C-alpha positions in Angstrom: -49.8 -86.4 -49.3 -47.6 -84.4 -51.5 -44.7 -84.8 -49.0 -45.3 -88.5 -48.8 -45.3 -88.9 -52.6 -42.1 -86.9 -52.8 -40.4 -89.0 -50.2 -41.5 -92.2 -51.9 -40.4 -91.0 -55.3 -37.0 -90.0 -53.9 -36.6 -93.4 -52.3 -37.4 -95.4 -55.4 -35.1 -93.3 -57.5 -32.1 -94.1 -55.4 -29.3 -96.3 -57.0 -30.0 -99.4 -54.9 -33.7 -99.7 -55.6 -33.1 -98.9 -59.3 -30.4 -101.5 -59.6 -32.3 -104.1 -57.7 -35.4 -103.4 -59.8 -33.4 -103.9 -63.0 -32.0 -107.2 -61.8 -35.4 -108.5 -60.8 -37.0 -107.3 -64.1 -34.3 -109.1 -66.1 -34.7 -112.3 -64.2 -38.5 -112.2 -64.5 -38.3 -111.6 -68.3 -36.2 -114.7 -68.7 -39.4 -116.7 -68.7 -40.4 -115.1 -71.9 -39.5 -116.1 -75.5 -35.9 -117.2 -76.3 -35.4 -114.3 -78.7 -35.7 -111.9 -75.8 -32.9 -113.6 -73.8 -30.2 -111.1 -74.9 -32.3 -108.1 -73.8 -33.2 -109.8 -70.5 -29.6 -110.6 -69.7 -28.6 -107.0 -70.6 -31.2 -105.6 -68.2 -30.1 -107.8 -65.3 -26.4 -107.2 -66.1 -27.1 -103.4 -66.3 -28.7 -103.5 -62.8 -25.8 -105.4 -61.4 -23.2 -103.0 -63.0 -25.1 -100.0 -61.6 -25.0 -101.5 -58.1 -21.3 -102.3 -58.5 -20.4 -98.8 -59.6 -22.6 -97.1 -57.0 -20.7 -99.0 -54.3 -17.3 -98.1 -55.6 -15.4 -95.3 -53.9 -14.1 -93.5 -57.0 -17.6 -93.1 -58.3 -19.0 -92.1 -54.8 -16.3 -89.5 -54.4 -16.8 -88.2 -58.0 -20.5 -87.6 -57.3 -20.3 -86.3 -53.7 -17.1 -84.1 -53.8 -18.6 -81.4 -56.1 -21.4 -80.9 -53.7 -19.1 -80.9 -50.6 -16.6 -78.6 -52.2 -19.1 -75.9 -53.1 -18.7 -74.2 -49.7 -15.5 -74.4 -47.6 -15.4 -75.2 -43.9 -16.0 -72.2 -41.6 -12.5 -71.8 -39.9 -12.1 -68.0 -40.1 -13.7 -66.4 -37.0 -13.6 -63.1 -38.8 -16.5 -64.3 -40.9 -18.6 -64.5 -37.8 -18.8 -60.8 -37.1 -22.3 -59.7 -36.3 -23.7 -63.2 -36.1 -26.6 -63.5 -33.7 -27.8 -67.0 -34.4 -26.4 -70.4 -35.3 -29.0 -72.4 -37.2 -28.6 -76.2 -37.2 -30.8 -78.0 -39.7 -32.7 -81.1 -38.8 -31.6 -84.7 -39.5 -32.4 -88.1 -38.2 -32.8 -89.4 -34.7 -34.4 -92.3 -32.8 -36.8 -90.7 -30.3 -38.4 -94.0 -29.3 -35.1 -95.7 -28.3 -35.7 -96.0 -24.6 -32.7 -96.3 -22.4 -30.3 -94.7 -24.9 -28.5 -91.5 -24.0 -29.6 -88.4 -25.9 -26.3 -88.3 -27.9 -26.9 -92.0 -28.9 -30.4 -91.2 -30.2 -29.1 -88.6 -32.7 -28.0 -89.9 -36.1 -24.4 -89.4 -37.2 -25.3 -86.5 -39.4 -27.4 -84.8 -36.7 -24.8 -85.3 -34.0 -22.0 -83.8 -36.2 -24.2 -80.9 -37.2 -25.0 -80.1 -33.5 -21.4 -80.4 -32.5 -20.4 -78.0 -35.2 -23.1 -75.6 -34.0 -21.8 -75.8 -30.4 -18.2 -75.3 -31.6 -19.2 -72.0 -33.3 -21.2 -70.9 -30.2 -18.0 -71.0 -28.2 -16.7 -68.0 -30.1 -20.1 -66.3 -30.2 -21.0 -65.9 -26.6 -24.0 -63.6 -27.3 -25.5 -65.8 -30.1 -28.3 -68.2 -29.8 -28.6 -71.8 -31.0 -31.6 -72.3 -33.3 -32.4 -76.0 -33.8 -34.9 -77.1 -36.4 -36.7 -80.1 -37.7 -39.8 -82.1 -37.3 -40.9 -85.6 -38.5 -43.5 -86.3 -41.2 -44.8 -89.1 -38.9 -47.1 -87.6 -36.3 -46.1 -90.2 -33.7 -42.4 -89.2 -33.7 -41.1 -86.3 -31.6 -39.3 -83.6 -33.6 -35.5 -83.9 -34.0 -35.4 -80.2 -32.8 -36.3 -81.5 -29.4 -33.5 -84.0 -29.5 -31.1 -81.3 -30.5 -32.2 -79.0 -27.6 -31.9 -81.8 -25.1 -28.5 -82.8 -26.3 -27.2 -79.2 -26.3 -28.3 -78.8 -22.7 -26.7 -82.0 -21.7 -23.5 -80.7 -23.2 -23.7 -77.5 -21.2 -25.6 -75.0 -23.2 -28.2 -73.2 -21.1 -31.8 -73.4 -22.3 -32.0 -69.6 -22.5 -29.6 -69.7 -25.5 -31.7 -72.3 -27.4 -34.6 -71.6 -29.7 -36.6 -74.6 -31.0 -38.3 -74.6 -34.4 -40.2 -77.9 -34.2 -42.7 -77.8 -37.2 -40.6 -77.7 -40.4 -40.4 -81.2 -42.1 -38.1 -80.3 -44.9 -35.4 -77.7 -45.9 -37.8 -75.4 -47.6 -40.0 -75.2 -44.5 -36.9 -74.7 -42.3 -35.9 -71.7 -44.4 -39.3 -70.1 -44.0 -39.5 -70.9 -40.3 -36.0 -69.3 -39.7 -37.0 -66.1 -41.6 -40.3 -65.9 -39.6 -38.5 -66.4 -36.3 -35.4 -64.2 -36.9 -36.4 -61.8 -39.6 -35.0 -61.3 -43.1 -32.2 -59.0 -41.9 -30.8 -61.5 -39.3 -27.1 -62.3 -39.5 -26.9 -66.0 -39.0 -24.7 -69.1 -39.5 -26.2 -72.1 -41.3 -25.0 -75.5 -40.2 -25.7 -78.7 -42.2 -23.9 -81.5 -43.8 -21.5 -80.4 -46.6 -23.3 -82.3 -49.3 -26.6 -80.7 -48.3 -25.3 -77.2 -48.1 -25.8 -76.2 -51.7 -29.5 -77.0 -51.6 -29.9 -75.5 -48.1 -28.3 -72.2 -49.2 -30.5 -72.1 -52.3 -33.6 -72.5 -50.1 -32.5 -69.8 -47.6 -31.6 -67.3 -50.3 -35.0 -67.8 -51.9 -36.4 -66.6 -48.6 -34.2 -63.5 -48.7 -31.7 -64.7 -46.2 -28.0 -64.7 -46.7 -26.5 -67.0 -44.0 -22.8 -67.7 -43.5 -22.4 -71.4 -44.6 -20.8 -73.7 -42.1 -20.7 -77.2 -43.8 -19.7 -80.2 -41.8 -19.6 -84.0 -42.0 -17.5 -84.3 -45.2 -17.6 -87.8 -46.5 -15.7 -87.6 -49.8 -12.0 -87.9 -50.4 -11.2 -89.3 -47.0 -8.5 -91.6 -48.5 -5.8 -91.4 -51.1 -6.7 -94.7 -52.7 -3.4 -96.1 -51.4 -5.0 -99.2 -49.8 -6.7 -102.2 -51.4 -9.9 -101.7 -49.5 -10.2 -98.2 -51.1 -10.9 -100.0 -54.4 -13.3 -102.7 -53.2 -17.0 -101.9 -53.5 -18.7 -101.4 -50.1 -22.0 -100.4 -48.5 -20.5 -97.2 -47.1 -19.7 -96.0 -50.7 -23.2 -97.0 -51.8 -24.6 -94.7 -49.1 -22.3 -91.9 -50.2 -23.6 -92.3 -53.8 -27.2 -92.3 -52.6 -26.6 -89.2 -50.6 -25.2 -87.4 -53.6 -28.0 -88.6 -55.8 -30.6 -87.5 -53.3 -29.1 -84.0 -53.3 -28.9 -83.7 -57.1 -32.5 -84.8 -57.3 -33.4 -82.2 -54.7 -31.6 -79.4 -56.6 -33.4 -80.4 -59.8 -36.7 -80.4 -57.9 -35.9 -77.0 -56.5 -35.3 -75.5 -59.9 -38.4 -77.2 -61.3 -40.6 -75.8 -58.5 -39.4 -72.3 -59.3 -39.6 -72.6 -63.1 -35.9 -73.2 -63.7 
């Protein structure tokens, strides 16, 4: 229940539901007395402005870039010395999509994370791939199974894959990795760049010190030299929501541990 409430609260606190809620509230209050009209209009206009700004690339970049810039991409192979495991954190997938190839059933973030893990394994012939992630819904197969199937389809032997299919969030993934590999394990941690600050915080709280390998950078992909870079779009709204989700997660992490 606690996980369900956390997921629900996180969803409702996203920019789009907040903005939509303000607009609806403002329109509903317009049925009230005339002296409230200015307040009602202000509430609705505030919701519309929030939605507009959240869908604007400069705002999305400004929110997401500080998270993605926290850890640089892992391009120096010297940092991989002694690594025995490449840990890929869970993401989304569609296990019930019959007839789709395994790579099509992975979400974009999951696919990019797995590809980065496999790239690193090419220079770590003795290391193992550790894939993680379950689903809060009991009727859905864990994404860790999807990772393992996709990795094998791309040529990685099953003997080099370890599946952790019970963790449903990052905190549980950190605990599961420590239990599976030990506190002294030398490992690489692969996740989306925006998620890496929170993931590293969870792993360090478990006494682990992974080498960060952020991937799937979304911010600063353009130089604002085209008209479409300045037009609000759904893609930028998703970037803003991703950033907001991570900031909320970092606040919750500090709250859970007393600041």
